[in-house]
N, C-alpha and C positions, 0 to 999 in steps of 0.2 A: 558732590560730583563723583567721587570714587565709588560710592554706593550705587549711584545710577548706572555707571558703566558695568559694575559687577552684575546688576540685575539684568541688563541687556545681554551681557555675555552668557549668563545662565539661561536666559530665554532662548537665545540662538543655539546653544549647545543642546538643550533639551529638545528643541524642534528638530535639529539634525539627527539626534539619536532616535526619535520617534519615526522620522522619515526613513532612516536606514533600516530600522526594524521592520517597517512596513514593506519596504522593497525586498528584504531578505525573505519575509514570509510569503510575499507574492511569487517570488521565483521558486521557492520550495513547493508551493501549492500548484503552480502551473507546470513544473517540469519534473518533480520528483515524488509527488504524492500518488501512490498507486490506487488510492481509494476513488480517484476520479475516473479510472478506466472501467469500461463496461465490457462484458463478454459479447462476442460476436456469434461464433458457431459452437453449438453444444457438442462436447466431447464425451463426458462421462460424469457419473455422480456416485458418491460413496457416503454412507451414513455410519457414524461412530457406533461401536458395539452396544452402547447403552441407549442409542437413539437421540442423544442430546444435540449432536451436530450433524449437519449435512454439508459436504463439500462438493461443489459443482465445478467442473473444469470446462473451459471454453478455449477454442482456437481463435486467435486474433490475427488478421491479415492486415499488415501495415501498408500494403500497396506494392507497386512494381519495384520500388527501390529498397524495400526492407524485407527481411525474412519473417516467417511466422513466429508467433509467441503464444505461450500458454498462460492463461489467467485462471486462478482458482479462487472461488468465492465461498466463504464459510457462512452458513446460516445457523444461528442458534435456534433450535426448534422449540425452545421453551419461551423465549421472549421475542422471537422473530427478527432479531438484529442480524444484519448482513455486513460482512467486511471482506475485503480482498486480502488473502493471506499468501498468495504465491504468484509471482510474475517472472517467467523465464523466456528469454529470447533464444532463437535458433532451436526451437522445439515444436514438434507437431503432435505429441502425444502426452498423456498424463497417466502414469501408472501410480495408482493410489492404494496404499495399504495402511490400515490403522494399526499402530503399535500398541496403544491402549486407549482409554476413553478420551484422552485429550491430545495425544500425539499422533500425527499422521505423517507417513512418508510419501512424498510426491516426487517421482523421478529421482530417487535416492537422496532427497533432501528431507530431513526430519524437522517438523514444525509443531510447536505447541500452539494449538489453535487459540488458546486464551491469551497468550502473551507475545507471540512471535509472528513476524512477517518476513517472507523471503522475497527479495527483490534483486535480480541478477546485477543490477547497476551498483549495488552497495556491497556485494560480496566478491 
């Protein structure tokens, strides 16, 4: 009897843990993952000094109740992969300057395009 209760309790706890993990993942995906955002209005484009990366900036309009935001997407020109690397609210421009082959400064925020993402909500 004690073994049976223990198995049921383990099953219930495991089910609750999986459910909680799924809910946390869904909330993060739906509200905090900038990879889901697409660019609206083209602003500018800048290619790294060695031509490996191209960063394209877009102006996004959230509608009447929100301000403009800038989204920058980085494309790896070697393998074609694209990822969002910069998301800034209350901004209408993107001043982009490459510091070296992998680091770009966008509106005074330095980002290593290989490993970093700037999201105004997390900084």
